[in-house]
C-alpha positions in Angstrom: 25.8 -27.4 37.5 29.1 -25.4 37.1 31.8 -26.0 34.5 34.3 -23.5 36.1 37.7 -24.9 37.1 38.6 -24.1 40.7 41.7 -22.1 41.6 44.8 -24.1 42.1 48.3 -25.3 40.9 48.3 -27.0 37.6 51.1 -28.3 35.3 52.8 -25.6 33.2 52.8 -26.9 29.6 55.5 -24.3 28.7 57.9 -25.3 31.5 58.2 -29.1 32.2 58.5 -29.8 35.9 56.8 -26.6 36.9 53.3 -25.7 38.0 51.5 -22.4 37.5 48.7 -20.9 39.6 45.2 -20.8 38.0 43.0 -18.2 39.9 39.7 -19.6 38.7 39.5 -17.3 35.7 43.0 -16.9 34.3 46.6 -18.0 34.6 48.8 -15.9 36.9 52.5 -15.2 36.9 53.1 -17.4 40.0 55.0 -20.7 39.4 56.6 -23.4 41.5 58.1 -26.8 41.2 55.7 -29.5 40.1 53.6 -31.5 42.6 55.7 -34.6 41.9 58.2 -33.0 44.3 55.8 -31.2 46.6 52.6 -32.7 47.7 49.8 -30.2 47.5 46.7 -31.0 49.7 43.4 -30.8 48.0 45.0 -30.4 44.6 42.3 -31.0 42.0 42.6 -34.3 40.2 40.8 -33.1 37.1 42.8 -31.2 34.5 41.5 -27.7 34.0 41.6 -28.1 30.3 39.6 -31.3 30.1 36.9 -30.8 27.4 34.0 -31.9 29.6 34.7 -29.2 32.1 35.3 -26.2 29.8 38.3 -25.3 32.1 41.5 -23.4 31.2 43.0 -24.1 27.8 46.0 -26.4 27.1 48.0 -23.7 25.2 51.5 -23.2 26.7 52.0 -20.3 29.0 54.4 -17.5 28.0 58.1 -17.8 28.8 59.2 -16.6 32.2 59.4 -12.9 32.4 56.4 -12.4 30.2 54.6 -10.7 33.0 50.9 -10.1 33.4 50.5 -8.9 29.7 51.7 -12.3 28.5 49.4 -14.2 30.9 46.4 -12.2 29.7 47.3 -12.8 26.1 47.5 -16.6 26.7 44.1 -16.5 28.6 42.5 -14.7 25.7 44.1 -17.1 23.1 42.9 -20.1 25.1 39.3 -18.7 25.2 39.3 -18.4 21.4 40.6 -22.0 21.1 37.9 -23.2 23.4 35.2 -21.2 21.6 36.3 -22.7 18.3 36.3 -26.2 19.6 32.8 -25.8 21.0 31.5 -24.3 17.8 33.0 -27.2 15.8 31.3 -29.7 18.1 27.9 -28.1 17.6 28.2 -27.6 13.8 29.9 -30.9 12.9 28.5 -33.2 15.5 30.3 -36.4 16.5 32.7 -38.3 14.3 30.8 -40.8 12.2 33.6 -43.3 12.5 33.1 -43.5 16.3 36.7 -42.5 16.9 36.3 -38.8 17.2 36.2 -36.7 20.4 33.1 -37.0 22.6 30.6 -34.3 21.8 30.2 -31.4 24.2 27.0 -30.5 26.1 24.1 -30.0 23.7 25.9 -31.5 20.7 24.2 -33.8 18.2 24.4 -37.5 19.0 24.3 -40.6 16.8 20.7 -41.2 17.6 18.5 -39.2 15.2 15.8 -37.0 16.8 12.3 -38.5 16.3 10.4 -37.0 13.4 6.7 -36.2 13.9 4.6 -38.0 11.4 2.7 -36.0 8.8 -1.0 -35.4 9.6 -3.9 -35.2 7.3 -4.5 -31.6 8.3 -1.0 -30.5 7.2 -1.4 -28.9 3.8 1.1 -26.8 1.8 0.6 -23.0 1.7 -1.7 -22.0 -1.2 0.0 -20.4 -4.2 -1.1 -19.6 -7.8 0.3 -23.0 -8.9 -2.0 -24.9 -6.6 -5.1 -23.6 -8.3 -6.3 -21.5 -5.4 -8.0 -18.4 -7.0 -7.4 -16.3 -3.9 -3.7 -16.4 -4.7 -4.0 -15.8 -8.4 -3.4 -12.1 -9.4 -5.6 -12.7 -12.5 -8.7 -13.6 -10.5 -10.8 -11.5 -8.2 -12.6 -13.8 -5.6 -15.8 -13.1 -3.7 -15.8 -15.9 -1.2 -19.0 -14.7 0.5 -21.0 -14.9 -2.8 -19.1 -17.8 -4.3 -17.9 -16.2 -7.5 -14.7 -15.2 -9.3 -14.1 -12.6 -12.0 -11.2 -12.4 -14.4 -8.9 -9.4 -13.8 -8.2 -7.6 -17.1 -4.6 -6.9 -18.3 -3.3 -3.7 -16.7 -5.6 -4.1 -13.7 -4.9 -5.1 -10.1 -6.9 -6.4 -7.1 -7.3 -3.6 -4.5 -5.6 -4.0 -1.1 -6.9 -0.7 0.4 -8.4 -1.0 3.8 -11.2 1.3 2.7 -12.4 -1.2 0.1 -14.7 -3.3 2.3 -15.8 -5.4 -0.7 -13.8 -7.4 -3.3 -12.5 -4.8 -5.7 -10.3 -4.6 -8.8 -9.1 -1.5 -10.6 -6.8 -0.1 -13.2 -3.2 -0.2 -11.8 -2.5 3.5 -12.4 -4.2 6.3 -10.4 -4.5 10.0 -11.0 -5.5 13.1 -9.1 -9.3 13.4 -9.0 -10.4 16.4 -11.1 -12.7 17.8 -8.4 -10.3 17.8 -5.5 -6.6 17.7 -4.9 -7.0 15.7 -1.7 -7.9 12.4 -3.3 -7.0 10.1 -6.2 -9.1 8.2 -8.7 -8.8 5.2 -11.0 -9.8 5.0 -14.6 -11.7 1.8 -14.1 -13.1 -0.1 -11.1 -15.2 -3.2 -10.6 -16.5 -4.4 -7.2 -18.9 -7.1 -5.9 -21.3 -7.1 -2.9 -24.4 -8.9 -1.6 -27.8 -7.3 -2.1 -29.9 -6.2 0.8 -31.7 -8.9 2.7 -35.2 -9.5 1.4 -34.4 -8.4 -2.2 -34.7 -11.1 -4.8 -35.7 -9.6 -8.2 -32.4 -8.9 -10.2 -34.1 -6.2 -12.3 -35.5 -4.3 -9.4 -32.1 -4.5 -7.6 -30.1 -3.3 -10.5 -32.5 -0.4 -11.2 -32.3 0.7 -7.6 -28.5 0.3 -7.3 -27.4 2.2 -10.4 -28.0 5.6 -8.7 -25.8 4.6 -5.7 -23.2 3.1 -8.1 -23.0 6.4 -10.1 -22.8 8.5 -7.0 -20.0 6.4 -5.4 -18.0 6.5 -8.7 -18.5 10.1 -9.8 -20.5 12.0 -7.1 -19.2 12.0 -3.6 -16.7 9.6 -2.0 -17.0 8.1 1.5 -15.5 11.3 3.0 -18.1 13.5 1.3 -15.7 14.9 -1.3 -16.9 15.7 -4.7 -14.2 13.9 -6.6 -15.4 14.9 -10.1 -17.3 18.0 -9.4 -20.6 16.1 -9.0 -22.9 14.4 -11.6 -24.7 17.0 -13.7 -26.7 14.6 -15.9 -27.0 11.0 -17.0 -28.3 9.0 -19.9 -29.6 5.4 -19.8 -27.5 3.2 -22.2 -29.0 -0.2 -21.4 -31.4 -2.0 -19.1 -31.7 -5.7 -20.0 -31.6 -9.2 -18.8 -28.3 -11.1 -19.0 -27.1 -14.6 -18.1 -24.4 -14.7 -15.5 -22.7 -17.9 -14.4 -25.7 -19.9 -15.8 -28.3 -17.8 -14.0 -30.6 -15.1 -15.2 -29.7 -11.6 -14.0 -30.2 -8.0 -15.1 -28.0 -5.0 -15.8 -28.5 -1.3 -16.0 -25.9 1.0 -17.7 -25.7 4.8 -17.5 -23.5 7.4 -19.1 -22.9 10.2 -16.7 -21.7 13.8 -17.2 -19.7 15.4 -14.4 -18.9 18.9 -13.4 -15.2 18.3 -13.8 -13.3 15.7 -15.7 -14.4 13.4 -18.6 -17.4 11.7 -16.8 -17.9 8.0 -17.5 -20.0 4.9 -17.8 -21.4 3.1 -14.8 -23.2 -0.2 -14.6 -25.1 -2.2 -11.9 -25.4 -5.9 -12.6 -27.5 -8.2 -10.3 -28.0 -11.9 -10.4 -28.7 -14.8 -8.0 -25.8 -16.2 -6.1 -24.7 -19.8 -6.6 -24.3 -20.4 -2.9 -26.6 -20.6 0.1 -30.2 -19.4 -0.5 -29.2 -17.7 -3.7 -29.3 -14.1 -2.3 -28.6 -11.9 -5.3 -25.1 -10.5 -6.0 -24.4 -7.0 -7.2 -21.4 -6.2 -9.4 -20.7 -2.4 -9.9 -18.7 -1.1 -12.9 -17.3 2.4 -13.4 -15.2 3.3 -16.5 -13.9 6.9 -17.3 -15.1 8.2 -20.6 -12.8 8.7 -23.6 -10.3 5.9 -22.6 -9.4 3.6 -25.5 -8.3 0.9 -23.1 -11.8 1.0 -21.4 -14.4 0.3 -24.1 -17.9 -0.4 -22.8 -17.5 -3.9 -24.4 -15.0 -4.7 -21.6 -17.9 -4.6 -19.1 -19.5 -7.4 -21.1 -16.2 -9.3 -21.3 -15.8 -9.1 -17.5 -19.5 -10.2 -17.0 -18.9 -13.3 -19.2 -15.8 -14.2 -17.1 -17.9 -14.5 -13.9 -17.8 -18.1 -12.6 -18.8 -20.0 -9.5 -15.8 -20.8 -7.3 -14.5 -24.3 -8.0 -16.4 -24.6 -11.3 -14.6 -27.7 -12.8 -15.7 -26.9 -16.3 -14.3 -23.4 -16.3 -11.6 -23.7 -13.5 -13.6 -21.1 -11.6 -11.9 -18.4 -13.5 -8.4 -19.5 -12.3 -5.7 -18.4 -14.7 -8.1 -16.3 -16.8 -6.7 -13.1 -18.2 -8.6 -10.7 -20.4 -7.6 -7.6 -22.3 -9.6 -4.6 -23.2 
């Protein structure tokens, strides 16, 4: 469907009794006496400026003698007028009184568009205010093992792609003392599922503490000795502990490193609250000599562990703990 106005003679609004030639795209400088005096075969009956055809504008043509420059100016002016009119139709829609101009193609009509009914599956996006622990910066969530942990003040949840397990850490990093090609954090806590077939929390914690110490202060995933390696360790604790209402076990070491201050590492194992109860492992690593990282903070974080959706404790949602 075309909205272009065909070439032809049309009334000259600037000169009564005169017609001007429209070449299909713009007014020309050619004029003649109006069709009232001269019958023109095949003259179009539709005015070129009728709104429904988007034809030439109704602005008056320039005075005689204006030449081509004036005609072009009028054509451009008319195009601006037309664009303004079309924009107004689309933005404002039809006159509510019913007396306004008819809307152009694509304009809104008086009949409102049907609204799709809300469905039961349409739910708002989760946010901290909805109680979704995944969206709460103060809560670390392990969906696989069905637990949450409170994030201490000054800590953050890790978003690094290399952290394949739920991890939280101190917000500020520093250059690892054993290499200038990596960076370390003063404190980290991460959760993971124990190996299939393992069920005794004490045995799991005793076996995992060596790996936990090496990952924190021995070699990283790229084989770099981030703290100059572990030169010795001392067992600080190996004892049962209740976690989220279930009996678990923790092993805690103090490690000495070739470079840097060394630190304290802990492996905590306890039965999961979901599925078959496969044990969960929580690893802790705190740099030594940091007043904001006392060993007691490990116990505080352990006490904050909750099953997801625990109605009595809000599943850890909104929890915030300090050192």
